[in-house]
Legacy VTK file of the C-alpha trace (Angstrom):
# vtk DataFile Version 3.0
C-alpha trace
ASCII
DATASET POLYDATA
POINTS 455 float
-5.174 24.517 -29.019
-4.610 24.873 -25.271
-5.717 21.799 -23.370
-5.734 20.802 -19.717
-5.897 17.206 -18.510
-7.184 16.695 -14.959
-5.633 13.472 -13.694
-2.174 12.246 -14.695
-2.685 8.532 -14.262
-2.654 6.018 -17.099
-5.428 7.527 -19.235
-4.574 11.156 -18.477
-0.873 10.746 -19.130
-1.302 8.868 -22.418
-3.989 11.306 -23.573
-1.938 14.362 -22.668
1.264 13.060 -24.240
-0.421 12.065 -27.507
-2.406 15.299 -27.823
0.823 17.247 -27.272
2.424 15.112 -29.961
-0.370 16.266 -32.297
0.857 19.838 -31.763
-1.483 21.050 -29.027
-0.196 22.758 -25.887
-1.099 20.462 -23.010
-0.770 20.725 -19.253
-1.412 17.605 -17.167
-2.657 18.211 -13.633
-2.641 15.914 -10.634
-3.215 16.351 -6.910
-0.316 14.060 -6.114
2.718 16.310 -5.705
5.031 13.297 -5.757
3.581 12.094 -9.062
3.951 15.529 -10.631
7.494 15.849 -9.306
8.328 12.464 -10.836
6.882 13.509 -14.203
8.629 16.883 -14.153
11.915 15.022 -13.714
11.143 13.010 -16.844
10.317 9.783 -15.018
7.254 7.784 -16.032
5.442 6.196 -13.047
3.777 3.522 -15.182
5.081 1.092 -17.777
3.711 1.668 -21.255
5.917 0.974 -24.304
6.901 4.180 -26.109
5.298 6.578 -23.633
8.557 7.759 -22.076
9.935 8.884 -25.448
6.797 10.841 -26.373
6.658 12.543 -22.976
10.343 13.486 -23.097
10.164 14.873 -26.648
7.111 17.025 -26.020
8.480 18.331 -22.724
11.649 19.398 -24.576
9.552 21.063 -27.262
7.504 22.949 -24.659
4.158 21.463 -25.599
3.712 19.254 -22.503
3.997 20.261 -18.857
2.897 18.967 -15.453
1.556 20.802 -12.420
-0.589 20.564 -9.288
-2.159 23.979 -10.017
-5.662 23.152 -11.220
-7.035 26.693 -11.441
-4.019 28.061 -13.284
-4.058 25.213 -15.784
-7.739 25.485 -16.566
-7.771 29.252 -17.034
-7.622 30.022 -20.730
-7.917 26.414 -21.888
-9.996 25.634 -24.959
-10.909 22.251 -23.497
-10.455 20.564 -20.131
-10.367 16.762 -20.019
-11.403 15.013 -16.816
-9.355 11.807 -16.720
-9.497 10.784 -13.075
-10.111 7.279 -11.782
-13.539 5.693 -11.455
-12.858 2.561 -9.378
-15.577 0.217 -8.196
-17.330 1.728 -5.213
-16.695 -0.248 -2.089
-19.688 -2.278 -1.036
-21.959 -2.195 -4.073
-19.863 -2.319 -7.255
-21.138 0.947 -8.722
-18.535 3.200 -10.314
-17.140 5.626 -7.749
-17.704 9.028 -9.345
-16.496 11.097 -6.395
-13.214 11.994 -8.152
-15.042 13.061 -11.312
-17.482 15.268 -9.427
-14.733 16.750 -7.278
-12.781 17.643 -10.411
-15.872 19.329 -11.843
-16.304 21.388 -8.674
-12.647 22.429 -8.605
-12.441 23.555 -12.222
-15.819 25.313 -12.371
-14.781 28.795 -11.207
-11.588 28.874 -13.271
-13.199 27.979 -16.587
-13.515 30.657 -19.231
-16.671 31.043 -21.265
-16.971 28.527 -24.117
-14.388 26.151 -22.654
-15.495 22.581 -23.347
-15.285 20.152 -20.435
-14.629 16.609 -21.639
-15.223 13.491 -19.571
-12.449 11.106 -20.582
-12.945 8.913 -17.519
-15.081 5.814 -17.917
-18.420 6.862 -16.436
-21.982 5.511 -16.312
-24.775 6.918 -18.432
-25.896 10.311 -17.191
-22.608 11.351 -15.585
-22.083 14.137 -18.121
-25.455 15.585 -17.158
-24.381 15.744 -13.516
-20.976 17.234 -14.367
-22.708 19.937 -16.380
-25.158 20.602 -13.514
-22.303 20.935 -10.988
-20.414 23.403 -13.194
-23.472 25.523 -13.997
-24.512 25.595 -10.334
-21.083 26.856 -9.258
-20.772 29.421 -12.046
-24.417 30.498 -12.176
-23.997 30.238 -15.945
-24.929 27.799 -18.696
-22.209 28.802 -21.153
-19.902 25.862 -20.385
-20.724 22.672 -22.289
-19.755 19.124 -21.419
-18.768 16.450 -23.929
-18.085 12.730 -23.523
-14.971 11.276 -25.165
-14.394 7.743 -23.844
-10.986 6.133 -24.248
-10.376 2.797 -25.960
-6.743 2.218 -25.041
-5.262 -1.244 -24.605
-2.532 -1.336 -22.014
0.683 -2.213 -23.800
-0.588 -0.713 -27.085
-1.935 2.635 -25.897
0.165 4.896 -28.135
-0.785 2.962 -31.257
-4.433 2.893 -30.201
-4.551 6.643 -29.589
-2.849 7.596 -32.833
-4.476 4.947 -35.028
-7.866 4.307 -33.447
-10.643 2.148 -34.839
-12.935 5.069 -34.089
-13.117 8.226 -31.987
-16.371 8.476 -30.076
-17.519 11.965 -29.093
-20.816 12.641 -27.367
-22.004 16.243 -27.575
-25.214 18.213 -27.103
-23.943 21.484 -28.567
-22.507 22.642 -31.900
-19.687 24.620 -30.285
-18.553 21.552 -28.339
-18.694 19.531 -31.534
-16.518 22.069 -33.367
-13.920 22.190 -30.579
-13.686 18.415 -30.361
-13.366 18.131 -34.138
-10.472 20.591 -34.064
-8.717 18.694 -31.252
-8.778 15.475 -33.265
-8.196 17.111 -36.653
-4.634 15.664 -36.890
-6.174 12.196 -37.038
-8.092 13.108 -40.177
-4.846 12.405 -42.066
-5.075 8.793 -40.881
-8.740 8.732 -41.900
-9.717 7.703 -38.394
-13.520 7.759 -38.234
-14.998 10.232 -35.757
-18.389 9.157 -34.493
-20.435 12.005 -33.064
-23.286 10.822 -30.871
-25.418 12.072 -28.037
-23.537 12.354 -24.763
-25.410 9.479 -23.146
-24.832 7.201 -26.123
-21.092 7.882 -25.957
-21.020 7.006 -22.262
-22.819 3.729 -22.927
-20.648 2.816 -25.948
-17.612 2.545 -23.684
-19.256 0.220 -21.174
-20.995 -1.848 -23.843
-17.697 -2.305 -25.732
-15.789 -3.561 -22.704
-18.629 -5.811 -21.593
-18.920 -7.361 -25.045
-15.191 -8.078 -25.215
-15.257 -9.565 -21.728
-18.140 -11.773 -22.836
-16.180 -12.859 -25.931
-13.184 -13.861 -23.784
-15.445 -15.799 -21.436
-17.173 -17.500 -24.355
-13.970 -18.943 -25.787
-12.863 -19.984 -22.301
-16.040 -22.011 -21.871
-15.638 -23.476 -25.347
-12.101 -24.512 -24.372
-13.525 -26.507 -21.462
-15.923 -28.242 -23.827
-13.075 -28.970 -26.256
-11.263 -30.893 -23.550
-14.368 -33.011 -22.917
-15.080 -33.853 -26.565
-11.493 -34.282 -27.799
-11.429 -31.103 -29.903
-8.882 -28.295 -30.000
-9.855 -24.784 -28.912
-7.227 -23.101 -31.076
-8.613 -24.759 -34.184
-12.132 -23.824 -33.074
-11.050 -20.220 -32.426
-9.461 -19.996 -35.871
-12.623 -21.272 -37.477
-14.730 -18.813 -35.506
-12.427 -15.877 -36.128
-12.339 -16.461 -39.867
-16.001 -15.393 -39.945
-15.994 -11.633 -40.600
-19.085 -11.265 -38.466
-17.129 -12.544 -35.451
-13.453 -11.714 -36.060
-10.361 -13.328 -34.513
-9.617 -10.909 -31.682
-10.276 -11.880 -28.052
-10.668 -15.543 -28.962
-7.514 -16.699 -27.200
-8.435 -19.096 -24.377
-6.756 -18.509 -21.027
-7.224 -18.218 -17.277
-9.812 -15.431 -17.434
-9.854 -11.682 -17.996
-8.497 -9.089 -15.603
-7.068 -5.592 -15.643
-8.308 -2.133 -14.790
-11.245 -2.068 -17.216
-13.127 -5.275 -17.985
-13.888 -6.414 -14.408
-14.971 -3.087 -12.941
-16.718 -1.841 -16.090
-18.744 -5.028 -16.467
-19.894 -4.783 -12.856
-20.702 -1.061 -13.181
-22.759 -1.715 -16.323
-24.695 -4.463 -14.547
-25.420 -2.103 -11.640
-26.623 0.630 -13.980
-28.893 -1.838 -15.767
-30.320 -3.112 -12.485
-31.050 0.449 -11.351
-32.910 0.995 -14.621
-34.865 -2.267 -14.217
-33.255 -3.607 -17.395
-31.015 -6.473 -16.199
-28.155 -7.683 -18.389
-28.176 -11.419 -17.724
-25.413 -12.214 -20.206
-23.019 -9.817 -18.508
-23.994 -11.004 -15.040
-23.195 -14.569 -16.080
-19.935 -13.478 -17.717
-18.748 -11.964 -14.440
-19.669 -15.068 -12.448
-17.957 -17.448 -14.896
-14.783 -15.373 -14.960
-14.568 -15.255 -11.175
-14.864 -19.025 -10.793
-12.507 -19.782 -13.685
-9.444 -18.364 -11.977
-9.612 -20.721 -9.018
-10.447 -23.557 -11.401
-7.109 -22.851 -13.074
-5.402 -23.281 -9.702
-7.023 -26.691 -9.349
-5.689 -27.562 -12.802
-2.162 -26.672 -11.672
-2.513 -28.696 -8.491
-3.742 -31.700 -10.445
-0.863 -31.446 -12.923
1.607 -31.313 -10.025
0.312 -34.628 -8.694
-2.843 -33.662 -6.833
-1.158 -32.443 -3.665
1.063 -29.357 -3.519
1.411 -28.972 0.230
5.015 -28.050 0.941
5.879 -28.070 -2.779
7.118 -25.137 -4.854
5.061 -23.949 -7.800
6.812 -21.587 -10.237
4.622 -18.879 -11.754
5.778 -17.171 -14.952
3.877 -13.909 -15.503
1.957 -11.921 -12.890
0.432 -8.963 -14.740
-3.007 -9.362 -16.289
-1.488 -9.092 -19.777
1.971 -8.567 -21.328
3.606 -5.167 -21.927
2.226 -3.607 -18.750
3.054 -3.564 -15.063
-0.639 -3.499 -14.135
-1.657 -6.064 -11.522
-5.256 -4.939 -11.097
-7.631 -7.921 -11.104
-4.896 -10.075 -12.671
-5.764 -13.808 -12.781
-2.485 -14.440 -10.958
-3.941 -12.948 -7.777
-6.712 -15.532 -7.410
-4.566 -18.374 -8.717
-1.660 -17.735 -6.362
-4.024 -17.349 -3.434
-5.637 -20.698 -4.235
-2.224 -22.369 -4.553
-1.182 -20.965 -1.202
-4.456 -22.085 0.337
-3.550 -25.587 -0.833
-0.211 -25.340 0.973
2.075 -24.532 -1.964
5.105 -22.278 -1.862
4.946 -19.895 -4.810
8.045 -18.759 -6.675
7.450 -16.081 -9.327
8.951 -14.030 -12.132
7.470 -11.260 -14.269
9.416 -8.957 -16.635
7.717 -5.734 -15.451
5.155 -6.494 -12.747
7.169 -7.581 -9.725
7.338 -4.178 -8.034
3.540 -4.003 -8.115
3.278 -7.651 -7.084
5.487 -7.182 -4.026
2.857 -4.855 -2.616
0.320 -7.702 -2.822
2.349 -10.601 -1.428
4.955 -10.800 1.273
5.038 -14.597 1.149
5.811 -15.085 -2.560
9.448 -15.580 -3.575
10.296 -13.206 -6.439
13.256 -13.922 -8.699
15.349 -12.138 -11.324
14.766 -14.727 -14.061
12.365 -17.557 -14.907
15.167 -20.071 -14.418
15.745 -18.941 -10.858
12.009 -19.036 -10.180
11.790 -22.594 -11.519
14.479 -24.032 -9.229
13.140 -27.065 -7.302
9.606 -26.426 -8.585
7.113 -29.271 -8.805
5.350 -27.458 -11.649
5.878 -24.407 -13.839
2.804 -22.380 -14.717
2.702 -19.745 -17.481
0.048 -17.185 -16.560
0.937 -14.232 -18.835
2.050 -14.523 -22.456
5.092 -12.261 -22.292
7.383 -12.566 -25.307
10.193 -13.518 -22.927
8.385 -16.803 -22.256
7.945 -17.800 -25.905
11.461 -19.163 -26.333
12.392 -20.543 -22.932
15.372 -22.876 -22.739
13.358 -25.972 -21.855
16.460 -28.102 -21.542
17.852 -25.717 -18.946
14.539 -25.616 -17.125
14.285 -29.393 -17.011
17.608 -29.534 -15.185
16.586 -27.173 -12.361
13.019 -28.277 -11.574
12.132 -30.921 -9.023
9.421 -32.279 -11.305
9.213 -31.512 -15.060
5.627 -30.299 -15.393
4.581 -27.312 -17.528
1.074 -25.917 -17.157
0.641 -23.529 -20.069
-2.459 -21.434 -19.397
-1.815 -19.282 -22.483
-1.118 -22.057 -25.010
2.273 -20.594 -25.893
3.840 -24.010 -26.410
2.817 -27.239 -28.053
2.725 -30.578 -26.353
5.209 -32.022 -28.802
7.932 -29.412 -28.315
7.626 -29.591 -24.526
7.565 -33.369 -24.152
10.760 -33.616 -26.254
12.562 -32.161 -23.243
10.963 -34.517 -20.749
8.158 -32.278 -19.524
4.598 -33.323 -18.900
2.413 -30.718 -20.580
-1.006 -29.292 -19.741
-2.513 -26.640 -21.998
-5.941 -25.034 -22.339
-8.644 -26.654 -24.451
-6.189 -28.982 -26.146
-5.809 -32.666 -26.879
-2.716 -34.752 -27.772
-1.599 -33.954 -31.309
0.300 -35.883 -33.914
3.658 -34.504 -35.130
2.433 -33.922 -38.688
-0.537 -31.919 -37.464
1.596 -29.811 -35.209
3.493 -27.683 -37.737
0.301 -26.292 -39.195
-1.174 -25.664 -35.777
1.931 -23.840 -34.539
1.718 -21.421 -37.463
-2.004 -20.986 -36.885
-1.385 -20.303 -33.220
0.993 -17.462 -34.077
-1.632 -15.895 -36.342
-4.177 -16.068 -33.561
-1.816 -14.526 -30.992
-0.944 -11.695 -33.378
-4.655 -11.005 -33.879
-5.198 -10.726 -30.144
LINES 1 456
455 0 1 2 3 4 5 6 7 8 9 10 11 12 13 14 15 16 17 18 19 20 21 22 23 24 25 26 27 28 29 30 31 32 33 34 35 36 37 38 39 40 41 42 43 44 45 46 47 48 49 50 51 52 53 54 55 56 57 58 59 60 61 62 63 64 65 66 67 68 69 70 71 72 73 74 75 76 77 78 79 80 81 82 83 84 85 86 87 88 89 90 91 92 93 94 95 96 97 98 99 100 101 102 103 104 105 106 107 108 109 110 111 112 113 114 115 116 117 118 119 120 121 122 123 124 125 126 127 128 129 130 131 132 133 134 135 136 137 138 139 140 141 142 143 144 145 146 147 148 149 150 151 152 153 154 155 156 157 158 159 160 161 162 163 164 165 166 167 168 169 170 171 172 173 174 175 176 177 178 179 180 181 182 183 184 185 186 187 188 189 190 191 192 193 194 195 196 197 198 199 200 201 202 203 204 205 206 207 208 209 210 211 212 213 214 215 216 217 218 219 220 221 222 223 224 225 226 227 228 229 230 231 232 233 234 235 236 237 238 239 240 241 242 243 244 245 246 247 248 249 250 251 252 253 254 255 256 257 258 259 260 261 262 263 264 265 266 267 268 269 270 271 272 273 274 275 276 277 278 279 280 281 282 283 284 285 286 287 288 289 290 291 292 293 294 295 296 297 298 299 300 301 302 303 304 305 306 307 308 309 310 311 312 313 314 315 316 317 318 319 320 321 322 323 324 325 326 327 328 329 330 331 332 333 334 335 336 337 338 339 340 341 342 343 344 345 346 347 348 349 350 351 352 353 354 355 356 357 358 359 360 361 362 363 364 365 366 367 368 369 370 371 372 373 374 375 376 377 378 379 380 381 382 383 384 385 386 387 388 389 390 391 392 393 394 395 396 397 398 399 400 401 402 403 404 405 406 407 408 409 410 411 412 413 414 415 416 417 418 419 420 421 422 423 424 425 426 427 428 429 430 431 432 433 434 435 436 437 438 439 440 441 442 443 444 445 446 447 448 449 450 451 452 453 454
């Protein structure tokens, strides 16, 4: 099939590359000439494991191309995916749909009859109705149908998620649109990936409800971790016990400094705003947002306390800046609030991240960035692990102990155990943990790895 993807950012690029890999002919469109030029030269402007290889292969095979020509790309396409950004609208938190509606206006005249327009962007309930209205108004025709096909891609695992999804959600109001969408995803039938056809509005809500529920699950285990510290329990043992229940499952039960990224924060807020407009408030989600916001600065206070209670003039080393590993995405990362709070307390921040430092440099001019964690740790009064990159799972603690000013490790991802860290002279502070005996530790370390793999 011939497909056009409007928007060549994270979602559009992954979607286009994977659909081309299925055998479709795909053209990805973007208004940014510099972005398109970069892609045409085979350079990937984002970091996503495996994406560069898929893009390169399908460009060589002639199935994937990039252009700024919207009208030319849309003409003759069987389906046009709108995959532009929907950031939080400045001032009120609603999803900014201006890019979606502008895309609809720009493609309307170039569409051929029976082309299916697909909203891939994360949009509030009812957006598909408005997209369809805009297109019909501009064409003076009702032949074009609009479908909703929300994405469920985890940054760092997007290729796997697209090709081996838990489910494919497609919202349609027309049999032709249903048939076209079924044909687009036919290659996934071999993997027996379930395709869930719903109404268009249900599909739009499924995306928001999914992200809000996961955000709530993360916040739940974070609050339980605080309680564990008060009652002398261990949050990792509690999480394992919870996750062993099939009704709950082990994923997203890894305590940490709070959720971030391009989806959970903005989507939770947008869902709350939609619910308020409909006079159906979502109190659980409202509380989730508030707890997550306050948790990040609470983590900074934890670091300050571990460093002796006063960090003015001291260096704090931060390992990990992105909101999660295997991405360079800094959007809403916990590190932003935590570093700001440390700086407000007078600390000098020294940082290292395997992939996120180029993005981070645009946020801070007063953070010292280094080429390795060992350089970042030099003369530090505390080391703080904020992101669970694999590179941090086997640090040379003996080497670190020799370069720091004060051997303190604040592990906000529970990568290490107290026993293995204190053997090298470090004071250790984890999340939701208590001192453990050596015999108990071997079992817990293995359990921890199972939990991390599940997340």
